[in-house]
PDB file of N, CA, C and O in Angstrom:
ATOM      1  N   MET A   1      -0.135   1.404  -6.553  1.00  0.00           N
ATOM      2  CA  MET A   1      -1.019   0.665  -5.687  1.00  0.00           C
ATOM      3  C   MET A   1      -0.242  -0.471  -5.039  1.00  0.00           C
ATOM      4  O   MET A   1       0.682  -1.022  -5.637  1.00  0.00           O
ATOM      5  N   PHE A   2      -0.620  -0.815  -3.814  1.00  0.00           N
ATOM      6  CA  PHE A   2       0.030  -1.914  -3.111  1.00  0.00           C
ATOM      7  C   PHE A   2      -0.953  -2.537  -2.132  1.00  0.00           C
ATOM      8  O   PHE A   2      -2.012  -1.975  -1.852  1.00  0.00           O
ATOM      9  N   LYS A   3      -0.592  -3.699  -1.620  1.00  0.00           N
ATOM     10  CA  LYS A   3      -1.393  -4.398  -0.627  1.00  0.00           C
ATOM     11  C   LYS A   3      -0.821  -4.093   0.753  1.00  0.00           C
ATOM     12  O   LYS A   3       0.372  -4.286   0.989  1.00  0.00           O
ATOM     13  N   CYS A   4      -1.662  -3.622   1.657  1.00  0.00           N
ATOM     14  CA  CYS A   4      -1.226  -3.328   3.023  1.00  0.00           C
ATOM     15  C   CYS A   4      -0.756  -4.612   3.695  1.00  0.00           C
ATOM     16  O   CYS A   4      -1.429  -5.640   3.620  1.00  0.00           O
ATOM     17  N   SER A   5       0.379  -4.552   4.338  1.00  0.00           N
ATOM     18  CA  SER A   5       0.959  -5.722   4.999  1.00  0.00           C
ATOM     19  C   SER A   5       0.170  -6.173   6.221  1.00  0.00           C
ATOM     20  O   SER A   5       0.267  -7.333   6.623  1.00  0.00           O
ATOM     21  N   ARG A   6      -0.596  -5.290   6.807  1.00  0.00           N
ATOM     22  CA  ARG A   6      -1.339  -5.633   8.021  1.00  0.00           C
ATOM     23  C   ARG A   6      -2.766  -6.080   7.722  1.00  0.00           C
ATOM     24  O   ARG A   6      -3.162  -7.171   8.134  1.00  0.00           O
ATOM     25  N   CYS A   7      -3.550  -5.263   7.014  1.00  0.00           N
ATOM     26  CA  CYS A   7      -4.970  -5.586   6.817  1.00  0.00           C
ATOM     27  C   CYS A   7      -5.287  -6.156   5.440  1.00  0.00           C
ATOM     28  O   CYS A   7      -6.373  -6.699   5.239  1.00  0.00           O
ATOM     29  N   GLY A   8      -4.361  -6.045   4.488  1.00  0.00           N
ATOM     30  CA  GLY A   8      -4.568  -6.620   3.166  1.00  0.00           C
ATOM     31  C   GLY A   8      -5.397  -5.783   2.211  1.00  0.00           C
ATOM     32  O   GLY A   8      -5.803  -6.281   1.161  1.00  0.00           O
ATOM     33  N   CYS A   9      -5.660  -4.526   2.540  1.00  0.00           N
ATOM     34  CA  CYS A   9      -6.455  -3.683   1.648  1.00  0.00           C
ATOM     35  C   CYS A   9      -5.602  -3.131   0.504  1.00  0.00           C
ATOM     36  O   CYS A   9      -4.372  -3.171   0.546  1.00  0.00           O
ATOM     37  N   LYS A  10      -6.288  -2.617  -0.514  1.00  0.00           N
ATOM     38  CA  LYS A  10      -5.632  -1.964  -1.642  1.00  0.00           C
ATOM     39  C   LYS A  10      -5.423  -0.501  -1.269  1.00  0.00           C
ATOM     40  O   LYS A  10      -6.363   0.176  -0.854  1.00  0.00           O
ATOM     41  N   GLU A  11      -4.205  -0.018  -1.414  1.00  0.00           N
ATOM     42  CA  GLU A  11      -3.876   1.358  -1.031  1.00  0.00           C
ATOM     43  C   GLU A  11      -3.020   2.003  -2.113  1.00  0.00           C
ATOM     44  O   GLU A  11      -2.313   1.315  -2.850  1.00  0.00           O
ATOM     45  N   SER A  12      -3.086   3.297  -2.199  1.00  0.00           N
ATOM     46  CA  SER A  12      -2.288   4.068  -3.146  1.00  0.00           C
ATOM     47  C   SER A  12      -1.108   4.694  -2.421  1.00  0.00           C
ATOM     48  O   SER A  12      -1.241   5.164  -1.291  1.00  0.00           O
ATOM     49  N   THR A  13       0.038   4.699  -3.070  1.00  0.00           N
ATOM     50  CA  THR A  13       1.212   5.313  -2.452  1.00  0.00           C
ATOM     51  C   THR A  13       1.039   6.827  -2.297  1.00  0.00           C
ATOM     52  O   THR A  13       1.748   7.454  -1.510  1.00  0.00           O
ATOM     53  N   ALA A  14       0.099   7.414  -3.044  1.00  0.00           N
ATOM     54  CA  ALA A  14      -0.125   8.855  -2.968  1.00  0.00           C
ATOM     55  C   ALA A  14      -0.965   9.263  -1.762  1.00  0.00           C
ATOM     56  O   ALA A  14      -1.037  10.451  -1.447  1.00  0.00           O
ATOM     57  N   THR A  15      -1.596   8.319  -1.084  1.00  0.00           N
ATOM     58  CA  THR A  15      -2.501   8.660   0.016  1.00  0.00           C
ATOM     59  C   THR A  15      -1.997   8.187   1.378  1.00  0.00           C
ATOM     60  O   THR A  15      -2.742   8.203   2.358  1.00  0.00           O
ATOM     61  N   CYS A  16      -0.742   7.769   1.439  1.00  0.00           N
ATOM     62  CA  CYS A  16      -0.192   7.291   2.705  1.00  0.00           C
ATOM     63  C   CYS A  16       1.316   7.553   2.725  1.00  0.00           C
ATOM     64  O   CYS A  16       1.835   8.279   1.877  1.00  0.00           O
ATOM     65  N   ARG A  17       1.999   6.970   3.674  1.00  0.00           N
ATOM     66  CA  ARG A  17       3.437   7.193   3.830  1.00  0.00           C
ATOM     67  C   ARG A  17       4.291   6.119   3.133  1.00  0.00           C
ATOM     68  O   ARG A  17       5.477   5.998   3.437  1.00  0.00           O
ATOM     69  N   ALA A  18       3.726   5.354   2.226  1.00  0.00           N
ATOM     70  CA  ALA A  18       4.444   4.244   1.585  1.00  0.00           C
ATOM     71  C   ALA A  18       5.690   4.709   0.831  1.00  0.00           C
ATOM     72  O   ALA A  18       6.715   4.028   0.862  1.00  0.00           O
ATOM     73  N   GLN A  19       5.617   5.848   0.162  1.00  0.00           N
ATOM     74  CA  GLN A  19       6.789   6.352  -0.569  1.00  0.00           C
ATOM     75  C   GLN A  19       7.962   6.570   0.390  1.00  0.00           C
ATOM     76  O   GLN A  19       9.098   6.221   0.073  1.00  0.00           O
ATOM     77  N   LEU A  20       7.688   7.137   1.541  1.00  0.00           N
ATOM     78  CA  LEU A  20       8.740   7.351   2.538  1.00  0.00           C
ATOM     79  C   LEU A  20       9.268   6.019   3.058  1.00  0.00           C
ATOM     80  O   LEU A  20      10.475   5.853   3.236  1.00  0.00           O
ATOM     81  N   ASP A  21       8.365   5.074   3.299  1.00  0.00           N
ATOM     82  CA  ASP A  21       8.780   3.762   3.782  1.00  0.00           C
ATOM     83  C   ASP A  21       9.635   3.033   2.752  1.00  0.00           C
ATOM     84  O   ASP A  21      10.592   2.352   3.121  1.00  0.00           O
ATOM     85  N   MET A  22       9.306   3.163   1.463  1.00  0.00           N
ATOM     86  CA  MET A  22      10.099   2.516   0.418  1.00  0.00           C
ATOM     87  C   MET A  22      11.496   3.120   0.355  1.00  0.00           C
ATOM     88  O   MET A  22      12.473   2.401   0.144  1.00  0.00           O
ATOM     89  N   GLN A  23      11.597   4.423   0.533  1.00  0.00           N
ATOM     90  CA  GLN A  23      12.906   5.080   0.524  1.00  0.00           C
ATOM     91  C   GLN A  23      13.758   4.632   1.699  1.00  0.00           C
ATOM     92  O   GLN A  23      14.985   4.601   1.606  1.00  0.00           O
ATOM     93  N   GLU A  24      13.110   4.283   2.809  1.00  0.00           N
ATOM     94  CA  GLU A  24      13.821   3.837   4.003  1.00  0.00           C
ATOM     95  C   GLU A  24      13.981   2.317   4.041  1.00  0.00           C
ATOM     96  O   GLU A  24      14.416   1.765   5.052  1.00  0.00           O
ATOM     97  N   ASP A  25      13.630   1.634   2.937  1.00  0.00           N
ATOM     98  CA  ASP A  25      13.718   0.169   2.841  1.00  0.00           C
ATOM     99  C   ASP A  25      12.966  -0.537   3.961  1.00  0.00           C
ATOM    100  O   ASP A  25      13.472  -1.483   4.566  1.00  0.00           O
ATOM    101  N   ALA A  26      11.761  -0.068   4.228  1.00  0.00           N
ATOM    102  CA  ALA A  26      10.927  -0.703   5.259  1.00  0.00           C
ATOM    103  C   ALA A  26      10.601  -2.138   4.865  1.00  0.00           C
ATOM    104  O   ALA A  26      10.476  -2.452   3.681  1.00  0.00           O
ATOM    105  N   ALA A  27      10.467  -2.994   5.851  1.00  0.00           N
ATOM    106  CA  ALA A  27      10.173  -4.409   5.595  1.00  0.00           C
ATOM    107  C   ALA A  27       8.741  -4.604   5.116  1.00  0.00           C
ATOM    108  O   ALA A  27       8.461  -5.576   4.413  1.00  0.00           O
ATOM    109  N   SER A  28       7.832  -3.712   5.475  1.00  0.00           N
ATOM    110  CA  SER A  28       6.440  -3.844   5.067  1.00  0.00           C
ATOM    111  C   SER A  28       5.851  -2.465   4.788  1.00  0.00           C
ATOM    112  O   SER A  28       6.345  -1.450   5.280  1.00  0.00           O
ATOM    113  N   LEU A  29       4.785  -2.449   3.989  1.00  0.00           N
ATOM    114  CA  LEU A  29       4.084  -1.211   3.679  1.00  0.00           C
ATOM    115  C   LEU A  29       2.708  -1.253   4.310  1.00  0.00           C
ATOM    116  O   LEU A  29       2.015  -2.268   4.241  1.00  0.00           O
ATOM    117  N   LEU A  30       2.311  -0.146   4.928  1.00  0.00           N
ATOM    118  CA  LEU A  30       1.027  -0.073   5.625  1.00  0.00           C
ATOM    119  C   LEU A  30       0.129   0.978   4.984  1.00  0.00           C
ATOM    120  O   LEU A  30       0.604   2.006   4.503  1.00  0.00           O
ATOM    121  N   CYS A  31      -1.172   0.707   4.983  1.00  0.00           N
ATOM    122  CA  CYS A  31      -2.134   1.700   4.507  1.00  0.00           C
ATOM    123  C   CYS A  31      -2.206   2.841   5.530  1.00  0.00           C
ATOM    124  O   CYS A  31      -1.648   2.746   6.624  1.00  0.00           O
ATOM    125  N   SER A  32      -2.892   3.904   5.159  1.00  0.00           N
ATOM    126  CA  SER A  32      -2.978   5.057   6.059  1.00  0.00           C
ATOM    127  C   SER A  32      -3.641   4.702   7.385  1.00  0.00           C
ATOM    128  O   SER A  32      -3.266   5.241   8.426  1.00  0.00           O
ATOM    129  N   GLU A  33      -4.615   3.809   7.362  1.00  0.00           N
ATOM    130  CA  GLU A  33      -5.316   3.438   8.602  1.00  0.00           C
ATOM    131  C   GLU A  33      -4.442   2.584   9.529  1.00  0.00           C
ATOM    132  O   GLU A  33      -4.493   2.753  10.747  1.00  0.00           O
ATOM    133  N   CYS A  34      -3.651   1.680   8.975  1.00  0.00           N
ATOM    134  CA  CYS A  34      -2.807   0.797   9.790  1.00  0.00           C
ATOM    135  C   CYS A  34      -1.508   1.458  10.237  1.00  0.00           C
ATOM    136  O   CYS A  34      -0.885   1.010  11.199  1.00  0.00           O
ATOM    137  N   ASP A  35      -1.098   2.511   9.554  1.00  0.00           N
ATOM    138  CA  ASP A  35       0.134   3.215   9.900  1.00  0.00           C
ATOM    139  C   ASP A  35      -0.070   3.972  11.204  1.00  0.00           C
ATOM    140  O   ASP A  35      -0.935   4.845  11.264  1.00  0.00           O
ATOM    141  N   PRO A  36       0.700   3.668  12.260  1.00  0.00           N
ATOM    142  CA  PRO A  36       0.502   4.350  13.540  1.00  0.00           C
ATOM    143  C   PRO A  36       0.774   5.854  13.476  1.00  0.00           C
ATOM    144  O   PRO A  36       0.310   6.600  14.337  1.00  0.00           O
ATOM    145  N   LYS A  37       1.518   6.302  12.473  1.00  0.00           N
ATOM    146  CA  LYS A  37       1.791   7.736  12.338  1.00  0.00           C
ATOM    147  C   LYS A  37       0.633   8.484  11.683  1.00  0.00           C
ATOM    148  O   LYS A  37       0.578   9.712  11.756  1.00  0.00           O
ATOM    149  N   VAL A  38      -0.291   7.767  11.044  1.00  0.00           N
ATOM    150  CA  VAL A  38      -1.464   8.382  10.414  1.00  0.00           C
ATOM    151  C   VAL A  38      -2.722   7.940  11.152  1.00  0.00           C
ATOM    152  O   VAL A  38      -3.410   8.771  11.744  1.00  0.00           O
ATOM    153  N   GLY A  39      -3.035   6.639  11.126  1.00  0.00           N
ATOM    154  CA  GLY A  39      -4.116   6.071  11.914  1.00  0.00           C
ATOM    155  C   GLY A  39      -5.533   6.283  11.428  1.00  0.00           C
ATOM    156  O   GLY A  39      -6.475   5.904  12.123  1.00  0.00           O
ATOM    157  N   VAL A  40      -5.720   6.880  10.252  1.00  0.00           N
ATOM    158  CA  VAL A  40      -7.055   7.165   9.734  1.00  0.00           C
ATOM    159  C   VAL A  40      -7.087   6.864   8.240  1.00  0.00           C
ATOM    160  O   VAL A  40      -6.151   7.200   7.515  1.00  0.00           O
ATOM    161  N   TRP A  41      -8.167   6.230   7.781  1.00  0.00           N
ATOM    162  CA  TRP A  41      -8.338   6.014   6.349  1.00  0.00           C
ATOM    163  C   TRP A  41      -8.614   7.363   5.690  1.00  0.00           C
ATOM    164  O   TRP A  41      -9.388   8.158   6.223  1.00  0.00           O
ATOM    165  N   HIS A  42      -8.012   7.627   4.574  1.00  0.00           N
ATOM    166  CA  HIS A  42      -8.046   8.934   3.909  1.00  0.00           C
ATOM    167  C   HIS A  42      -9.369   9.261   3.227  1.00  0.00           C
ATOM    168  O   HIS A  42      -9.641  10.438   2.994  1.00  0.00           O
ATOM    169  N   ARG A  43     -10.194   8.288   2.898  1.00  0.00           N
ATOM    170  CA  ARG A  43     -11.502   8.454   2.258  1.00  0.00           C
ATOM    171  C   ARG A  43     -11.431   9.007   0.835  1.00  0.00           C
ATOM    172  O   ARG A  43     -12.417   9.559   0.347  1.00  0.00           O
ATOM    173  N   ARG A  44     -10.306   8.874   0.171  1.00  0.00           N
ATOM    174  CA  ARG A  44     -10.190   9.259  -1.240  1.00  0.00           C
ATOM    175  C   ARG A  44     -10.885   8.220  -2.116  1.00  0.00           C
ATOM    176  O   ARG A  44     -11.369   8.540  -3.202  1.00  0.00           O
ATOM    177  N   PHE A  45     -10.933   6.980  -1.642  1.00  0.00           N
ATOM    178  CA  PHE A  45     -11.651   5.891  -2.282  1.00  0.00           C
ATOM    179  C   PHE A  45     -12.004   4.882  -1.208  1.00  0.00           C
ATOM    180  O   PHE A  45     -11.473   4.932  -0.099  1.00  0.00           O
ATOM    181  N   ALA A  46     -12.899   3.970  -1.540  1.00  0.00           N
ATOM    182  CA  ALA A  46     -13.369   2.981  -0.564  1.00  0.00           C
ATOM    183  C   ALA A  46     -12.239   2.024  -0.180  1.00  0.00           C
ATOM    184  O   ALA A  46     -11.382   1.695  -0.999  1.00  0.00           O
ATOM    185  N   LYS A  47     -12.255   1.592   1.063  1.00  0.00           N
ATOM    186  CA  LYS A  47     -11.269   0.618   1.535  1.00  0.00           C
ATOM    187  C   LYS A  47     -11.721  -0.775   1.106  1.00  0.00           C
ATOM    188  O   LYS A  47     -12.722  -1.291   1.602  1.00  0.00           O
ATOM    189  N   LEU A  48     -10.978  -1.375   0.186  1.00  0.00           N
ATOM    190  CA  LEU A  48     -11.322  -2.674  -0.382  1.00  0.00           C
ATOM    191  C   LEU A  48     -10.143  -3.621  -0.257  1.00  0.00           C
ATOM    192  O   LEU A  48      -8.996  -3.175  -0.218  1.00  0.00           O
ATOM    193  N   PRO A  49     -10.401  -4.916  -0.194  1.00  0.00           N
ATOM    194  CA  PRO A  49      -9.293  -5.876  -0.138  1.00  0.00           C
ATOM    195  C   PRO A  49      -8.548  -5.914  -1.474  1.00  0.00           C
ATOM    196  O   PRO A  49      -9.155  -5.758  -2.533  1.00  0.00           O
ATOM    197  N   PHE A  50      -7.256  -6.118  -1.416  1.00  0.00           N
ATOM    198  CA  PHE A  50      -6.440  -6.301  -2.618  1.00  0.00           C
ATOM    199  C   PHE A  50      -6.488  -7.790  -2.918  1.00  0.00           C
ATOM    200  O   PHE A  50      -5.640  -8.559  -2.464  1.00  0.00           O
ATOM    201  N   ASP A  51      -7.491  -8.182  -3.687  1.00  0.00           N
ATOM    202  CA  ASP A  51      -7.741  -9.598  -3.893  1.00  0.00           C
ATOM    203  C   ASP A  51      -7.120 -10.187  -5.144  1.00  0.00           C
ATOM    204  O   ASP A  51      -7.136 -11.405  -5.319  1.00  0.00           O
ATOM    205  N   GLY A  52      -6.582  -9.370  -6.005  1.00  0.00           N
ATOM    206  CA  GLY A  52      -5.977  -9.891  -7.231  1.00  0.00           C
ATOM    207  C   GLY A  52      -4.469  -9.823  -7.173  1.00  0.00           C
ATOM    208  O   GLY A  52      -3.905  -9.176  -6.290  1.00  0.00           O
ATOM    209  N   PRO A  53      -3.811 -10.488  -8.110  1.00  0.00           N
ATOM    210  CA  PRO A  53      -2.353 -10.401  -8.158  1.00  0.00           C
ATOM    211  C   PRO A  53      -1.910  -9.014  -8.621  1.00  0.00           C
ATOM    212  O   PRO A  53      -2.685  -8.294  -9.251  1.00  0.00           O
ATOM    213  N   HIS A  54      -0.701  -8.648  -8.319  1.00  0.00           N
ATOM    214  CA  HIS A  54      -0.151  -7.372  -8.763  1.00  0.00           C
ATOM    215  C   HIS A  54      -0.041  -7.405 -10.282  1.00  0.00           C
ATOM    216  O   HIS A  54       0.547  -8.329 -10.845  1.00  0.00           O
ATOM    217  N   VAL A  55      -0.603  -6.403 -10.941  1.00  0.00           N
ATOM    218  CA  VAL A  55      -0.536  -6.305 -12.398  1.00  0.00           C
ATOM    219  C   VAL A  55       0.217  -5.032 -12.739  1.00  0.00           C
ATOM    220  O   VAL A  55      -0.232  -3.934 -12.411  1.00  0.00           O
ATOM    221  N   LEU A  56       1.352  -5.173 -13.392  1.00  0.00           N
ATOM    222  CA  LEU A  56       2.217  -4.033 -13.672  1.00  0.00           C
ATOM    223  C   LEU A  56       1.498  -2.922 -14.417  1.00  0.00           C
ATOM    224  O   LEU A  56       1.629  -1.754 -14.050  1.00  0.00           O
ATOM    225  N   ASN A  57       0.738  -3.258 -15.459  1.00  0.00           N
ATOM    226  CA  ASN A  57       0.060  -2.230 -16.244  1.00  0.00           C
ATOM    227  C   ASN A  57      -1.086  -1.566 -15.496  1.00  0.00           C
ATOM    228  O   ASN A  57      -1.421  -0.414 -15.769  1.00  0.00           O
ATOM    229  N   LYS A  58      -1.685  -2.281 -14.560  1.00  0.00           N
ATOM    230  CA  LYS A  58      -2.817  -1.734 -13.806  1.00  0.00           C
ATOM    231  C   LYS A  58      -2.362  -0.959 -12.570  1.00  0.00           C
ATOM    232  O   LYS A  58      -2.905   0.103 -12.269  1.00  0.00           O
ATOM    233  N   HIS A  59      -1.376  -1.483 -11.861  1.00  0.00           N
ATOM    234  CA  HIS A  59      -0.977  -0.899 -10.583  1.00  0.00           C
ATOM    235  C   HIS A  59       0.318  -0.100 -10.636  1.00  0.00           C
ATOM    236  O   HIS A  59       0.685   0.537  -9.649  1.00  0.00           O
ATOM    237  N   GLY A  60       1.010  -0.119 -11.756  1.00  0.00           N
ATOM    238  CA  GLY A  60       2.250   0.629 -11.890  1.00  0.00           C
ATOM    239  C   GLY A  60       3.444  -0.142 -11.358  1.00  0.00           C
ATOM    240  O   GLY A  60       3.274  -1.139 -10.656  1.00  0.00           O
ATOM    241  N   PRO A  61       4.644   0.305 -11.681  1.00  0.00           N
ATOM    242  CA  PRO A  61       5.845  -0.412 -11.262  1.00  0.00           C
ATOM    243  C   PRO A  61       6.117  -0.235  -9.772  1.00  0.00           C
ATOM    244  O   PRO A  61       6.083   0.880  -9.251  1.00  0.00           O
ATOM    245  N   LEU A  62       6.383  -1.330  -9.105  1.00  0.00           N
ATOM    246  CA  LEU A  62       6.773  -1.326  -7.703  1.00  0.00           C
ATOM    247  C   LEU A  62       8.053  -2.126  -7.577  1.00  0.00           C
ATOM    248  O   LEU A  62       8.290  -3.027  -8.381  1.00  0.00           O
ATOM    249  N   PRO A  63       8.877  -1.829  -6.600  1.00  0.00           N
ATOM    250  CA  PRO A  63      10.048  -2.662  -6.369  1.00  0.00           C
ATOM    251  C   PRO A  63       9.617  -4.117  -6.137  1.00  0.00           C
ATOM    252  O   PRO A  63       8.572  -4.365  -5.535  1.00  0.00           O
ATOM    253  N   GLU A  64      10.402  -5.053  -6.605  1.00  0.00           N
ATOM    254  CA  GLU A  64      10.067  -6.470  -6.539  1.00  0.00           C
ATOM    255  C   GLU A  64       9.676  -6.925  -5.133  1.00  0.00           C
ATOM    256  O   GLU A  64       8.744  -7.714  -4.980  1.00  0.00           O
ATOM    257  N   LYS A  65      10.379  -6.438  -4.101  1.00  0.00           N
ATOM    258  CA  LYS A  65      10.095  -6.904  -2.747  1.00  0.00           C
ATOM    259  C   LYS A  65       8.733  -6.454  -2.225  1.00  0.00           C
ATOM    260  O   LYS A  65       8.252  -7.001  -1.233  1.00  0.00           O
ATOM    261  N   TYR A  66       8.094  -5.465  -2.872  1.00  0.00           N
ATOM    262  CA  TYR A  66       6.779  -4.987  -2.434  1.00  0.00           C
ATOM    263  C   TYR A  66       5.638  -5.523  -3.293  1.00  0.00           C
ATOM    264  O   TYR A  66       4.478  -5.212  -3.024  1.00  0.00           O
ATOM    265  N   ARG A  67       5.933  -6.310  -4.305  1.00  0.00           N
ATOM    266  CA  ARG A  67       4.888  -6.816  -5.187  1.00  0.00           C
ATOM    267  C   ARG A  67       4.056  -7.890  -4.503  1.00  0.00           C
ATOM    268  O   ARG A  67       4.567  -8.713  -3.744  1.00  0.00           O
ATOM    269  N   HIS A  68       2.755  -7.857  -4.793  1.00  0.00           N
ATOM    270  CA  HIS A  68       1.819  -8.856  -4.251  1.00  0.00           C
ATOM    271  C   HIS A  68       2.152 -10.226  -4.814  1.00  0.00           C
ATOM    272  O   HIS A  68       2.339 -10.373  -6.022  1.00  0.00           O
ATOM    273  N   LYS A  69       2.227 -11.220  -3.960  1.00  0.00           N
ATOM    274  CA  LYS A  69       2.573 -12.568  -4.405  1.00  0.00           C
ATOM    275  C   LYS A  69       1.352 -13.437  -4.477  1.00  0.00           C
ATOM    276  O   LYS A  69       1.450 -14.611  -4.834  1.00  0.00           O
TER     277      LYS A  69
END
């Protein structure tokens, strides 16, 4: 799970292109709706704000530069 850099929602790396962006060392991660290559929310779960801090046990390991601050 990660926080979208544009809209601030909670998104899963399995439902968008974040895994590809992380491999390419992208400066920011975008949800499926904000990503211009996708442009649509996937509807696997409700679009909600990522309002809490990144919790390793809850959200899984992410590279330090992508962790919610």
